[in-house]
C-alpha positions, 0 to 999 in steps of 0.5 A: 328978629334982633338977637341978644348976646345971651341968645347967641351964647345959648345957641353956641352951647346948644350947637356945640353939644350937638356937633360933639355928639353927632356922628355925621356933619350937621348943616348950620340950618339944621342946627338952627332948626333944632335950636328953635324946636328945642326952645319952643318945646321948653316954652310949651312945657313951661306953659303946661307946668303952670297950668298943672300948678294952677289946677293943683292949687284949685284955680281953673275948672274941669273941661266938661264944666267949662264946656257946659258954661259955654253951651249955656252962655252961647246956646250951643247944643250938647254933643 
């Protein structure tokens, strides 16, 4: 995947902070793995926040209601 200059700068800031705070030397691969994990977590949290906002604003239905609709539509038995 091609990297952008913004991503490179973001990684540099992230890695520099980890290196400053670490009491032991960190391998480059470990820094990359932590950076990817951190980015994934941020993206997941953003998705969850959007979902909670949707619910707070009246969009969406409760899970039990959605499951009921799926059972009715596809003939699934109730558990």
